[in-house]
C-alpha positions as CSV (number, residue, x, y, z in Angstrom):
1,M,-0.3,0.1,0.1
2,R,3.3,2.4,0.5
3,T,4.1,1.8,-2.9
4,P,1.0,4.0,-4.6
5,S,1.5,6.5,-2.3
6,L,5.1,6.6,-2.9
7,L,4.1,7.3,-6.7
8,L,1.4,9.2,-6.3
9,L,3.6,11.6,-4.0
10,L,6.7,11.3,-6.8
11,F,4.1,12.5,-9.6
12,V,2.9,15.7,-7.6
13,L,6.4,16.8,-7.2
14,F,7.6,16.1,-10.7
15,S,4.8,18.0,-12.0
16,F,5.6,20.7,-9.6
17,Q,9.1,20.8,-10.1
18,R,8.5,20.8,-14.2
19,D,5.7,23.7,-13.8
20,T,7.8,26.0,-11.5
21,A,11.1,25.2,-14.4
22,A,8.8,26.2,-17.3
23,T,8.0,29.5,-15.8
24,G,11.1,30.8,-15.3
25,Y,11.2,31.0,-19.2
26,L,8.6,33.5,-19.4
27,S,9.5,37.4,-18.7
28,G,6.9,38.7,-16.7
29,P,2.9,38.8,-16.8
30,E,1.4,38.5,-20.5
31,K,1.1,41.7,-22.7
32,V,-0.5,42.9,-25.9
33,T,0.9,44.2,-28.5
34,N,-0.5,45.2,-31.9
35,L,1.8,46.1,-34.9
36,H,0.9,46.9,-38.3
37,F,3.0,47.0,-41.8
38,Y,2.9,46.1,-45.6
39,M,4.1,43.0,-46.9
40,H,5.4,43.2,-50.3
41,D,4.9,39.7,-52.1
42,T,6.5,39.5,-55.7
43,V,5.8,36.3,-57.9
44,A,7.3,38.0,-61.5
45,G,10.2,39.0,-62.6
46,K,13.6,38.6,-61.9
47,D,13.6,39.7,-58.7
48,A,11.1,37.8,-57.0
49,T,10.4,37.4,-53.6
50,D,8.0,34.0,-53.6
51,V,9.8,31.1,-55.5
52,P,7.8,28.2,-56.8
53,V,9.6,24.8,-55.7
54,A,7.0,22.0,-56.5
55,H,4.0,21.1,-57.7
56,G,1.6,18.0,-58.2
57,A,2.6,15.8,-61.6
58,N,-1.0,16.3,-63.1
59,F,-1.3,19.9,-63.3
60,I,-2.3,21.1,-66.4
61,P,-2.7,24.6,-66.6
62,T,-6.0,26.9,-67.3
63,P,-4.8,30.1,-69.2
64,G,-6.3,33.3,-67.5
65,T,-7.2,32.0,-64.0
66,I,-5.3,31.8,-60.9
67,S,-4.9,28.1,-61.3
68,S,-2.4,29.2,-63.8
69,L,0.1,31.0,-62.0
70,F,-0.7,29.0,-58.4
71,P,-2.0,26.1,-59.1
72,F,-3.3,23.1,-56.6
73,S,-0.7,21.2,-55.1
74,S,1.6,24.2,-55.5
75,V,4.7,25.1,-52.8
76,Y,6.2,28.0,-52.7
77,V,8.6,29.3,-50.9
78,F,9.4,33.3,-50.1
79,D,11.1,35.6,-48.5
80,N,9.0,39.1,-48.5
81,V,10.2,42.6,-47.0
82,L,8.3,44.4,-44.6
83,T,7.3,48.0,-44.5
84,E,6.1,51.0,-42.5
85,G,3.9,52.2,-45.0
86,W,2.1,50.3,-48.7
87,E,4.7,51.5,-50.7
88,R,8.0,49.7,-51.3
89,S,10.2,52.5,-51.2
90,S,8.8,53.1,-47.3
91,R,11.3,52.2,-44.6
92,V,12.0,48.6,-44.1
93,V,10.8,47.2,-40.7
94,G,11.4,43.5,-41.2
95,N,10.9,40.1,-43.3
96,A,8.6,37.4,-43.7
97,Q,10.4,34.2,-44.4
98,G,8.3,30.8,-44.8
99,M,6.1,28.5,-47.3
100,Y,2.4,28.5,-48.7
101,I,0.8,25.6,-50.1
102,M,-2.0,26.1,-52.7
103,S,-4.4,24.0,-51.3
104,S,-7.6,24.2,-53.1
105,K,-8.4,23.3,-56.3
106,D,-10.1,26.2,-57.3
107,G,-7.0,28.9,-55.7
108,N,-8.7,30.5,-52.9
109,T,-7.3,29.0,-50.1
110,I,-3.2,28.7,-49.0
111,D,-2.3,27.1,-46.2
112,M,0.9,28.7,-44.7
113,A,3.4,28.4,-42.3
114,V,5.4,31.6,-41.9
115,D,7.5,33.5,-39.3
116,Y,7.9,37.2,-39.3
117,E,10.9,39.2,-38.1
118,L,10.4,42.8,-37.0
119,T,14.2,44.9,-37.2
120,E,12.8,46.9,-34.1
121,Y,12.6,43.7,-32.0
122,K,16.0,41.9,-32.3
123,N,16.1,38.2,-32.1
124,S,12.4,38.2,-31.7
125,S,9.8,36.8,-34.4
126,F,6.4,35.4,-34.2
127,S,4.5,32.9,-36.4
128,V,2.2,31.8,-38.3
129,L,0.8,28.3,-39.6
130,T,-2.8,28.7,-40.7
131,R,-5.3,28.7,-43.5
132,N,-5.5,31.9,-45.9
133,P,-8.9,31.9,-47.7
134,V,-7.4,34.1,-50.1
135,G,-10.2,33.7,-52.6
136,D,-12.2,36.0,-49.5
137,G,-10.7,39.2,-50.2
138,D,-10.2,41.5,-47.5
139,G,-10.3,41.2,-43.3
140,R,-9.2,37.3,-43.3
141,E,-7.6,36.4,-40.4
142,L,-5.1,34.3,-39.4
143,T,-3.9,32.5,-36.5
144,V,-0.6,33.3,-34.4
145,V,0.9,30.2,-32.9
146,G,3.9,31.1,-31.5
147,G,7.0,33.5,-31.1
148,R,10.6,33.7,-29.5
149,G,12.4,36.3,-27.7
150,A,10.3,39.5,-27.1
151,F,7.4,37.2,-28.8
152,R,7.6,34.4,-26.5
153,M,4.6,32.3,-26.2
154,A,2.8,34.3,-28.5
155,R,-0.5,33.6,-29.5
156,G,-3.1,35.7,-31.6
157,F,-4.5,37.2,-34.7
158,I,-3.7,39.2,-38.3
159,I,-6.4,41.0,-39.9
160,L,-5.2,40.7,-43.6
161,P,-6.5,43.9,-46.4
162,T,-5.3,43.4,-49.8
163,E,-3.5,47.3,-50.0
164,R,-2.6,46.5,-53.7
165,L,-2.8,43.9,-56.4
166,N,-1.4,43.8,-59.8
167,T,-4.1,41.5,-61.4
168,T,-1.9,40.5,-64.3
169,T,1.5,39.4,-62.4
170,L,-0.6,38.9,-58.8
171,D,2.5,41.1,-57.2
172,A,0.4,42.1,-54.1
173,V,1.0,44.6,-50.7
174,I,-0.7,42.9,-48.4
175,E,-1.6,45.4,-45.0
176,Y,-1.1,43.5,-41.9
177,N,-2.7,44.4,-38.3
178,V,-1.0,42.2,-35.5
179,T,-2.5,41.4,-32.2
180,L,-0.4,39.5,-30.3
181,I,-0.7,38.2,-26.5
182,H,2.9,36.7,-25.6
183,H,5.4,36.9,-22.3
């Protein structure tokens, strides 16, 4: 009968020790940070920031449609500039690096894994792993799933209105309204 009591005591002690060790990595109480910037997504030209790295074996482009530039099952890797204003000549405030997958046959949805690093917050970034319903137009919402440095343990959301879109090349400037809850 003493063995179950001893095991329970060890379990409780171990759990408490693990919880207190984890809180040592948190830097104070939760904070809310609101950020605003623009991402420049360049698909066309020799200085493109989005590069296709894979697409499905059965891909047949349909000329004149979004799926001809972004076919279903395509994977793109990107390194996009973040700026203070919508103009590309605006002050650079960071970069967004990651990938997206064209996950709907109609071209209206992408799945994204992105890390956003802002120069104002050294050695810090926040990340999204989310579905982006690009076909829904303005007001799309993305999920923030983590962060590091100043944004440790981040969670939150991003609201995305498209500021500018070139309908021929699909180069875009996307406004980011970010709300982060972090330690």
